[in-house]
Backbone as a chain_set.jsonl record, in Angstrom:
{"seq": "XXXXXXXXXXXXXXXXXXXXXXXXXXXXXXXXXXXXXXXXXXXXXXXXXXXXXXXXXXXXXXXXXXXXXXXXXXXXXXXXXXXXXXXXXXXXXXXXXXXXXXXXXXXXXXXXXX", "coords": {"N": [[0.84, -1.191, 0.0], [0.483, 2.186, -0.764], [1.178, 5.492, 0.554], [-0.97, 6.881, -0.352], [-3.566, 5.603, -0.037], [-6.564, 4.6, -1.491], [-9.877, 5.843, -0.71], [-11.965, 4.068, -1.095], [-12.453, 0.535, -1.645], [-12.751, -2.151, -3.881], [-15.218, -4.809, -3.828], [-14.264, -7.145, -5.099], [-11.522, -6.912, -4.767], [-11.321, -7.068, -1.989], [-12.218, -9.67, -1.63], [-10.14, -11.063, -2.922], [-8.017, -10.408, -1.21], [-8.905, -11.687, 1.117], [-8.693, -14.322, 0.307], [-6.033, -14.665, -0.146], [-3.022, -16.437, 0.488], [-1.227, -17.049, 3.563], [-0.291, -14.74, 6.208], [-2.865, -12.595, 7.332], [-3.136, -9.297, 6.238], [-4.694, -7.181, 6.893], [-7.534, -5.763, 8.633], [-10.886, -6.632, 8.86], [-13.801, -4.855, 9.201], [-17.119, -4.71, 10.254], [-19.52, -2.337, 10.14], [-22.194, -2.249, 10.552], [-25.335, -2.576, 12.355], [-26.051, -4.663, 15.24], [-28.358, -6.279, 14.739], [-28.354, -6.453, 11.947], [-25.926, -7.72, 11.544], [-26.544, -10.208, 12.56], [-28.114, -11.225, 10.523], [-26.442, -11.64, 8.266], [-22.945, -11.852, 7.427], [-19.517, -11.067, 6.62], [-16.755, -13.339, 6.145], [-14.394, -13.563, 8.787], [-14.859, -11.021, 9.781], [-15.13, -8.275, 12.095], [-17.421, -6.98, 14.362], [-18.194, -3.642, 14.731], [-20.304, -1.457, 15.505], [-21.48, 1.419, 13.736], [-22.889, 3.245, 15.249], [-21.553, 3.181, 17.636], [-18.993, 3.858, 17.117], [-17.434, 6.219, 17.715], [-17.169, 5.984, 20.475], [-15.901, 3.457, 20.784], [-13.64, 3.568, 19.172], [-11.009, 4.516, 20.205], [-10.031, 2.245, 21.641], [-10.373, 0.049, 19.875], [-9.191, 0.765, 17.469], [-6.351, 1.369, 17.719], [-3.863, 1.215, 16.471], [-2.371, 3.181, 14.247], [-1.137, 2.536, 11.877], [-2.317, 0.363, 10.804], [-4.009, -1.558, 8.286], [-7.274, -1.153, 7.523], [-10.363, -2.388, 6.572], [-13.6, -1.468, 5.983], [-17.032, -2.306, 6.047], [-20.543, -1.964, 5.262], [-24.075, -1.995, 4.799], [-24.718, -0.839, 2.194], [-22.553, 0.812, 1.677], [-22.506, 3.467, 2.512], [-22.512, 4.095, 5.309], [-20.111, 2.859, 5.969], [-18.34, 4.452, 4.573], [-18.558, 6.851, 5.992], [-17.508, 5.948, 8.431], [-14.92, 5.299, 7.602], [-13.932, 7.829, 6.854], [-14.001, 9.038, 9.354], [-12.07, 7.5, 10.741], [-9.846, 8.149, 9.209], [-9.575, 10.813, 9.903], [-8.671, 10.441, 12.452], [-6.132, 9.73, 11.981], [-5.63, 7.295, 10.796], [-4.487, 6.273, 8.088], [-4.765, 4.199, 6.311], [-7.333, 3.273, 6.264], [-10.214, 1.971, 4.717], [-13.243, 1.962, 2.798], [-15.489, -0.544, 1.804], [-16.684, -0.591, -1.366], [-20.09, -0.379, -2.114], [-20.864, -2.139, -0.14], [-22.107, -4.957, 1.83], [-24.167, -5.732, 0.274], [-23.281, -5.394, -2.37], [-21.263, -7.28, -2.229], [-22.755, -9.649, -2.053], [-23.949, -9.567, -4.551], [-21.757, -9.49, -6.375], [-19.707, -11.249, -5.482], [-20.418, -13.428, -3.657], [-23.222, -15.028, -4.022], [-24.654, -16.501, -2.182], [-24.711, -15.093, 0.135], [-27.033, -13.654, 2.189], [-29.425, -11.266, 1.065], [-30.886, -8.189, 2.029]], "CA": [[0.0, 0.0, 0.0], [1.177, 3.461, -0.785], [0.558, 6.439, 1.479], [-2.196, 7.376, -0.985], [-4.56, 4.528, -0.068], [-7.88, 5.116, -1.884], [-10.926, 5.762, 0.309], [-12.803, 2.889, -1.346], [-11.87, -0.678, -2.189], [-13.776, -2.961, -4.552], [-15.471, -6.124, -3.229], [-13.384, -8.153, -5.706], [-10.207, -6.772, -4.14], [-11.448, -7.595, -0.624], [-12.289, -11.118, -1.786], [-8.785, -11.537, -3.227], [-7.226, -10.29, 0.019], [-9.352, -12.742, 2.04], [-8.266, -15.623, -0.213], [-4.577, -14.761, -0.305], [-2.405, -17.291, 1.511], [-0.318, -16.399, 4.506], [-0.832, -13.908, 7.276], [-3.768, -11.536, 6.892], [-2.469, -8.003, 6.394], [-5.703, -6.149, 7.113], [-8.628, -6.147, 9.524], [-12.194, -6.395, 8.246], [-14.738, -4.324, 10.199], [-18.526, -4.549, 9.868], [-20.019, -1.208, 10.934], [-23.654, -2.299, 10.648], [-25.824, -2.814, 13.713], [-26.105, -6.069, 15.675], [-29.454, -6.994, 14.067], [-27.915, -6.725, 10.579], [-24.841, -8.701, 11.709], [-27.181, -11.516, 12.763], [-28.659, -11.686, 9.237], [-25.344, -12.099, 7.425], [-21.67, -11.165, 7.655], [-18.399, -11.578, 5.834], [-15.817, -14.142, 6.926], [-13.314, -12.912, 9.527], [-15.196, -9.643, 10.126], [-15.346, -7.899, 13.485], [-18.522, -6.02, 14.441], [-18.024, -2.388, 15.46], [-21.406, -0.669, 14.954], [-21.218, 2.84, 13.52], [-23.501, 3.981, 16.359], [-20.633, 3.149, 18.778], [-17.649, 4.08, 16.592], [-16.727, 7.24, 18.484], [-16.911, 5.429, 21.807], [-15.012, 2.299, 20.726], [-12.463, 3.804, 18.325], [-9.699, 4.552, 20.863], [-9.578, 0.902, 22.016], [-10.409, -0.89, 18.753], [-8.344, 1.239, 16.367], [-5.208, 2.024, 18.35], [-2.702, 1.178, 15.584], [-2.625, 4.066, 13.108], [-0.505, 1.973, 10.679], [-3.083, -0.815, 10.387], [-4.907, -1.496, 7.124], [-8.62, -1.49, 7.985], [-11.397, -2.349, 5.536], [-14.893, -1.37, 6.658], [-18.192, -2.451, 5.173], [-21.881, -1.848, 5.85], [-25.068, -2.574, 3.892], [-24.545, -0.338, 0.829], [-21.322, 1.581, 1.533], [-22.581, 4.844, 2.997], [-22.031, 4.138, 6.703], [-18.688, 2.504, 5.995], [-17.588, 5.62, 4.111], [-18.493, 7.763, 7.143], [-16.57, 5.352, 9.386], [-13.587, 5.437, 7.013], [-13.532, 9.228, 6.972], [-13.763, 9.255, 10.778], [-10.775, 6.91, 11.076], [-8.804, 8.943, 8.542], [-9.384, 12.011, 10.732], [-7.909, 10.008, 13.626], [-4.765, 9.447, 11.551], [-5.502, 5.942, 10.241], [-4.447, 6.599, 6.657], [-5.022, 3.013, 5.498], [-8.73, 2.856, 6.412], [-10.93, 1.969, 3.437], [-14.628, 1.525, 2.76], [-15.764, -1.461, 0.696], [-17.705, -0.007, -2.231], [-21.332, -1.122, -2.3], [-21.19, -2.884, 1.071], [-22.368, -6.399, 1.774], [-25.103, -5.937, -0.827], [-22.439, -5.607, -3.557], [-20.589, -8.56, -2.014], [-23.72, -10.687, -2.419], [-24.183, -9.468, -5.989], [-20.546, -9.687, -7.176], [-18.757, -12.243, -4.976], [-21.017, -14.618, -3.06], [-24.679, -14.935, -4.063], [-25.27, -17.175, -1.038], [-24.829, -14.12, 1.211], [-28.413, -13.148, 2.14], [-29.682, -9.829, 0.786], [-32.028, -7.674, 2.804]], "C": [[0.883, 1.252, 0.0], [0.52, 4.38, 0.237], [-0.768, 6.983, 0.951], [-3.235, 6.263, -1.116], [-5.914, 5.122, -0.446], [-8.898, 4.952, -0.75], [-11.767, 4.503, 0.15], [-11.978, 1.748, -1.931], [-13.012, -1.511, -2.76], [-13.988, -4.29, -3.816], [-14.567, -7.219, -3.81], [-11.987, -8.104, -5.09], [-10.224, -7.308, -2.712], [-11.477, -9.119, -0.674], [-10.905, -11.703, -2.049], [-7.893, -11.473, -1.987], [-7.597, -11.388, 1.017], [-8.831, -14.115, 1.613], [-6.754, -15.776, -0.284], [-3.961, -15.562, 0.842], [-1.512, -16.473, 2.437], [-1.056, -15.544, 5.519], [-1.711, -12.802, 6.711], [-3.139, -10.187, 7.207], [-3.449, -6.855, 6.61], [-6.719, -6.665, 8.126], [-9.93, -5.723, 8.866], [-13.19, -6.024, 9.342], [-16.112, -4.173, 9.575], [-19.086, -3.432, 10.746], [-21.547, -1.153, 10.963], [-24.054, -2.531, 12.102], [-25.944, -4.312, 13.978], [-27.187, -6.859, 14.934], [-29.087, -7.342, 12.624], [-26.817, -7.792, 10.572], [-25.417, -10.1, 11.848], [-27.734, -12.09, 11.454], [-27.586, -12.299, 8.345], [-24.105, -11.29, 7.759], [-20.601, -11.78, 6.767], [-17.46, -12.377, 6.739], [-14.736, -13.266, 7.565], [-13.607, -11.468, 9.918], [-15.385, -9.491, 11.637], [-16.442, -6.837, 13.49], [-18.131, -4.834, 15.322], [-19.101, -1.454, 14.901], [-21.057, 0.818, 14.831], [-21.77, 3.667, 14.68], [-22.589, 4.034, 17.588], [-19.19, 3.448, 18.365], [-16.848, 5.073, 17.434], [-16.301, 6.735, 19.851], [-15.836, 4.339, 21.773], [-13.688, 2.55, 20.005], [-11.132, 3.82, 19.072], [-9.159, 3.169, 21.242], [-9.421, 0.003, 20.798], [-9.422, -0.516, 17.642], [-7.135, 2.01, 16.89], [-3.997, 2.125, 17.421], [-2.974, 2.01, 14.332], [-2.004, 3.555, 11.81], [-1.312, 0.817, 10.083], [-3.922, -0.542, 9.135], [-6.263, -2.01, 7.584], [-9.581, -1.338, 6.817], [-12.734, -2.439, 6.252], [-16.004, -1.571, 5.639], [-19.478, -2.276, 5.985], [-22.859, -2.496, 4.86], [-24.818, -2.148, 2.446], [-23.3, 0.524, 0.629], [-21.346, 2.992, 2.06], [-22.055, 4.969, 4.432], [-20.548, 3.819, 6.775], [-17.828, 3.66, 5.491], [-17.473, 6.648, 5.237], [-17.475, 7.254, 8.159], [-15.133, 5.507, 8.896], [-13.086, 6.868, 7.16], [-13.234, 9.588, 8.431], [-12.383, 8.723, 11.17], [-9.627, 7.678, 10.416], [-8.518, 10.212, 9.35], [-8.597, 11.691, 12.001], [-6.475, 9.629, 13.261], [-4.549, 8.042, 11.011], [-5.624, 6.06, 8.724], [-4.792, 5.415, 5.765], [-6.42, 2.446, 5.752], [-9.409, 2.981, 5.051], [-12.356, 1.472, 3.626], [-14.81, 0.579, 1.57], [-16.951, -0.921, -0.099], [-18.913, -0.926, -2.355], [-21.74, -2.001, -1.131], [-21.449, -4.369, 0.841], [-23.378, -6.727, 0.672], [-24.329, -6.193, -2.126], [-21.686, -6.929, -3.45], [-21.487, -9.706, -2.463], [-23.919, -10.734, -3.93], [-22.956, -9.897, -6.806], [-19.677, -10.873, -6.757], [-19.436, -13.54, -4.543], [-22.536, -14.499, -3.0], [-25.378, -15.66, -2.895], [-25.375, -16.26, 0.187], [-26.226, -13.508, 1.131], [-28.465, -11.641, 1.864], [-30.898, -9.423, 1.59], [-32.269, -6.226, 2.464]], "O": [[1.896, 1.324, 0.695], [-0.568, 4.086, 0.731], [-1.589, 7.486, 1.718], [-3.73, 6.014, -2.215], [-6.374, 6.057, 0.209], [-8.79, 4.036, 0.065], [-12.23, 3.933, 1.138], [-10.968, 1.954, -2.604], [-14.101, -1.567, -2.189], [-13.045, -4.837, -3.245], [-14.152, -8.124, -3.086], [-11.347, -9.141, -4.913], [-9.258, -7.93, -2.269], [-10.836, -9.783, 0.14], [-10.538, -12.723, -1.464], [-7.103, -12.385, -1.743], [-6.728, -11.951, 1.682], [-8.559, -14.969, 2.456], [-6.247, -16.883, -0.46], [-4.326, -15.392, 2.006], [-1.107, -15.355, 2.118], [-2.277, -15.62, 5.66], [-1.351, -12.151, 5.73], [-2.663, -9.965, 8.321], [-3.07, -5.687, 6.521], [-6.755, -7.856, 8.434], [-10.06, -4.6, 8.378], [-13.397, -6.782, 10.29], [-16.259, -3.584, 8.504], [-19.122, -3.569, 11.969], [-22.129, -0.139, 11.349], [-23.194, -2.666, 12.973], [-25.938, -5.122, 13.051], [-26.948, -8.001, 14.54], [-29.462, -8.405, 12.13], [-26.787, -8.659, 9.698], [-24.86, -11.064, 11.324], [-27.811, -13.309, 11.297], [-27.796, -13.35, 7.74], [-24.193, -10.189, 8.301], [-20.77, -12.876, 6.233], [-17.379, -12.127, 7.941], [-14.232, -12.335, 6.937], [-12.7, -10.755, 10.346], [-15.745, -10.433, 12.344], [-16.391, -5.893, 12.702], [-17.786, -4.995, 16.492], [-18.851, -0.735, 13.933], [-20.42, 1.394, 15.713], [-21.18, 4.681, 15.052], [-22.818, 4.842, 18.489], [-18.27, 3.306, 19.171], [-15.713, 4.792, 17.819], [-15.202, 7.03, 20.321], [-14.96, 4.304, 22.637], [-12.721, 1.816, 20.211], [-10.186, 3.181, 18.61], [-7.951, 2.943, 21.171], [-8.439, -0.732, 20.697], [-8.886, -1.39, 16.96], [-6.93, 3.171, 16.536], [-3.184, 3.038, 17.573], [-3.727, 1.585, 13.456], [-2.309, 4.084, 10.741], [-1.016, 0.352, 8.982], [-4.466, 0.548, 8.953], [-6.39, -3.166, 7.988], [-9.616, -0.301, 6.155], [-12.975, -3.363, 7.029], [-15.932, -1.075, 4.515], [-19.495, -2.42, 7.207], [-22.497, -3.445, 4.164], [-24.715, -2.999, 1.563], [-23.021, 0.929, -0.499], [-20.314, 3.664, 2.063], [-21.246, 5.849, 4.726], [-19.811, 4.431, 7.549], [-16.695, 3.824, 5.945], [-16.415, 7.25, 5.42], [-16.675, 8.027, 8.687], [-14.234, 5.812, 9.68], [-11.939, 7.089, 7.549], [-12.313, 10.358, 8.705], [-11.617, 9.41, 11.848], [-8.559, 7.833, 11.009], [-7.369, 10.635, 9.467], [-7.935, 12.564, 12.561], [-5.691, 9.25, 14.131], [-3.409, 7.635, 10.788], [-6.714, 5.961, 8.159], [-5.083, 5.6, 4.584], [-6.668, 1.27, 5.485], [-9.211, 3.958, 4.328], [-12.633, 0.661, 4.51], [-14.345, 0.862, 0.467], [-18.064, -0.806, 0.414], [-18.774, -2.11, -2.665], [-22.841, -2.552, -1.124], [-21.072, -4.947, -0.178], [-23.438, -7.861, 0.195], [-24.673, -7.094, -2.891], [-21.49, -7.62, -4.449], [-21.046, -10.618, -3.162], [-24.043, -11.81, -4.516], [-23.097, -10.589, -7.814], [-18.979, -11.446, -7.594], [-19.073, -14.621, -5.005], [-23.082, -13.94, -2.048], [-26.567, -15.445, -2.658], [-26.043, -16.603, 1.162], [-26.575, -12.904, 0.116], [-27.653, -10.866, 2.37], [-31.818, -10.212, 1.803], [-33.184, -5.609, 3.008]]}, "num_chains": 1, "name": "protein.A"}
């Protein structure tokens, strides 16, 4: 990753990163609410609801060098979360374009849509 990490990342790129062998070099964050998390989620994701981002950020996102990929339902909340983390100095935070809905459409049709 260069210092100019794009704000958004494509679902296909996230899928490739998840499938790449070896140590995972990023953390996947689901910023939807608990009820949405119960419906469906991506493999290896950690739930940090956007409604609690400000409260949880200091503990959950302490490493400003970490590559963090955030997703939500359609990509709007994850973009807000990404911009929030960027303001905290986490330059490698990214929002997954289109959210879990795009994931279901482009990567894994077995992921429930709602």
